[in-house]
N, C-alpha and C positions, 0 to 999 in steps of 0.2 A: 744797605740797608737804609730805610728811609727813617726819620725820628719816629719812635712812639712816646705819643704824651698823653696825658689825663688830665682834664680840667674838673675839681669835684664841684657840682651844682647843688647839691642839697639831698638827703635822704638817700634812695637808690639811684639818684641822676647823676650822670658824668658824661662829659664828651670827652670819647675815646678816640685819638687821630692814630691810626695804624695804616701801613702799607699805603699811604697816599689817600685813604679813606677817611671820612668822619663820622663816627658811631654815637648814637646817643642811646644810653641804657635807661631803661623804665623813666620815660619822662613824667617828671612833676615839677610844674612850674606856676601853681596855684600861690597867691598869700596865704597867710596864716588863717585858717578857718576850721570849722567843725563839718562833719560828713555823717549826717544821721539819715540813713537810707534804709526803707522797708526789707526787713528780712536780714539785714546785715549788721554788724558790729558797729557802734558809732565810733569814728577815728577823729582824732583831733591832730592838725596840723600846727605846730608852733612857731615855724620860721618858714621865710620865703626863699626863693631861688638865689644863689650867689651871681647867676645871669640870667636876666629876663629870657624868655622865650624869641622875643622880638630881637635880641642881640647875639642869638647863636651863630648867625652866618649860615654858610653851607652846610646841609646834612644828607650824608648819602644814603643813611639806613640807620633804623631804630632797631634795638635789641629789646625785646619787650617780654620779659619773663611770665607775664601773665596778666590779664586784663580787668581782673574782677574785683580788685582792691584799689581803692583810692590812692593808697600810699605806695602804689607802684605805676597807677596811671589816673592822673587826674584830669579836671578838665582842660586845663590849658595843655596837657599831655595829649587829650584826644583830639583837641584842635591841631596839634602838630602833625598827627596821624591823618588827619582828615586833609591835608595839603597834598596827599598823595606820597609821600615818601615812603619808600619800600621800607615795611616791618616785619620782622620775622619773630615770630611767635608760635603759640601752641596752636593745634587745630581748633580747639575750642575758641581761641580769640579770631582765628580766621574767619568762622562761621558767625561770631556775633557780632564784629566790628565791619561793618559794609563800607564798601567804596572802591575795593579791588586791590589796595595796596598792601594789605596784610597777608602774610602768606604763612600757613602753619605746617608745623613739622611734627613727626614723630622722632622719638629718641633715636641717636644715630644716622638720621637724614642729614644731607649735606645740602649747600646752596654757595653758587659762585657768584661773586660779585667783584669785578675787576679782577686783581690777582688773588684777592682773598677767598679761601675756603672757609665756610662757616658750618659747623657741624652743632647740630641741637645735641645736648647731651641731658640726662635725666637727672630730675630735682624732685625733690618731696617737701611740700610747704607745712611741715609739721611731722607729727608721729605717724607709724605705718595705721593705714586706714582713714586718716582725715581727708582724703581727697575729695569724698561727697560733700564735705562741708567747706573745705577751703578752693576746691578746683585743682586743675591741672597747671604745674609750672615747668618751664624748660630753662635750663642754662645753654651756655655756648661755648665753643672753642674755637678761636679764629686761628688759621694759620697762612702763611703766604711764604714764598720761595725766599731766603735769605733775611727773614724775620723772626723775631721771637715767637712763640706760641704764647697765645693768651686764654686764659679760662675765665668766663663770667658766670659767677654760680647761680645768678638769680635767687630767689627766695627760697634757697634749699637749707633743709635742716639736717638732712642724712648723711653721716660719715662714710656708710656703707656704699653710697650711691657714689660719693667723693673718691672712695678706693676703687670704685669700677671704672670712672673715669680715668684715673691715674693708671690703670691697668692697660687702658686704649690709647691711652696719651702718655708716654712715658718720658715726655720731656717737656713739660709745662714749665715756662719760663716766669711768666707773670701770672699771678693770681688774683682776680678782682673778686673780693668775697663780700656778699651781702650778710650783714651779722645782726647785732642789735638785740639777739635774743627774744623776739618779738612774741608778746603773748596776749591772748583775747579770753575773756571770761568762758566762753562756751568749749575751750579747748584747753585742758589742763596740762599742756605740755609747751615747750618752745616750738614756734614756728618758723624760725630761721635760727642760724647758727650763734652759739655764744661766742664771746672772745676766746674762751679755753678751746671750743670746738674749732674755731677758726684757725687757732696756731696748730691745733692737730691735721686740720686740714691742708696747712700749707706744708705739714711734714709729708703726710700722703703723695701730696703732688710733686714734691721735692722742687717746689717753687724757689727761684732765687729773688723775687721780689713779689710784694703782697701789698695789694690797696685795699682799704677797708670802705665800704659803702654801706646804706641802711644802719647806721647807728646813731642818728639823730634827726630832729626835726618832727618825731610822732610822740605823742603820748605813750601809745601802747609798747614803745621799746623799753623793754627791761634793762638793758645795758648801753651805756653810752661811749662816744669817741675815745674819752680817755681810758675806759676801762679796756677797749680794743688794743689801743697802743701797749697798756701796760702788760697784754699777754705777748707782745713780742719784744719787750726789755730784755737787754742781753742778746740780742741778733740785730744782725743789719739788714734783716728781710723787709721791714715796713717801710713803704713811702710815704712821707708827711704830704697830705693834699690840703693845702688851706682851702677854704672856699673861695671859689670864683677865680684861682689862680693855677695857670697852666704849669705843669710839672712832667719832667722829663723821666720815660721809664726805659728808653733805650734807644739806640742811635746816637 
C-alpha cells in the first residue's frame, strides 16, 4: 500500500495522492473576487487558495464534478485544465471545454489511469428536477489493488444516490464529502449536502475516514467547516485538514 494523503487547498479543491498518482478535485485557485456572469447567480469568493496553482507540482489528473459554476471551476482552474492534464468529468463538460484533455462519462462508466480504476458515480446538484437549472454533476470512486477505496462526492445533495453508490461499492474506506449546504436564490433547496446529511452519508457508505470539502470560502455556503466538524463529534471519522497542509489518510 502506498501512502494516501490529502492536501486541502480551499473550497472544493484538494490534492489527493493515491496509488502513486496525484489528483486535484474541482480546481479553484483564484484570489477572492465576485463572479457576476449573465444568466448565472452572482457568486462571491472570500478567500484564496492555501497553495497557489504555480506550486502544485505534478498533477496526473483532475476530478471535475462539473464545469458550469465558478465555485467548482474558476479561471485559474480553467488554466490548469488548459495545460492538457487529463480531466475526468461529465459529458457536458467534455463537450464545452475544448482542448482534448477533458473526458466525459455517464454514471457507472470507468476509466483506468495507472493502477487506478476511476468510476463515475451519480450525483444531483440540488433537489429532484433541478438539473435543467444547475446542470449535470458527477462523483467518483477510486480503486486500486491493495489501496483503500475512495469516494469523492462532488456537488451532490442526494442521500438516495449515496445509498445507490454504497450498494454498488460496499467497502468505501474514505469518503471525501462536498458539503456547505450551498443555496442560491433561484432554487429554494440545498444544492450540496448539509453537515447532518454528510454524517448520514458517511453512515450509509460505512466509511472509516471522512474528509470535508466545499464548506468555506464562498458566500453562498449556508454552513461552514466548524458546523461540518460538529456533526462528527463523538466519532473518530473526521480527518482534520488544515489549509495547505498534507494529511495522511492511509498507508
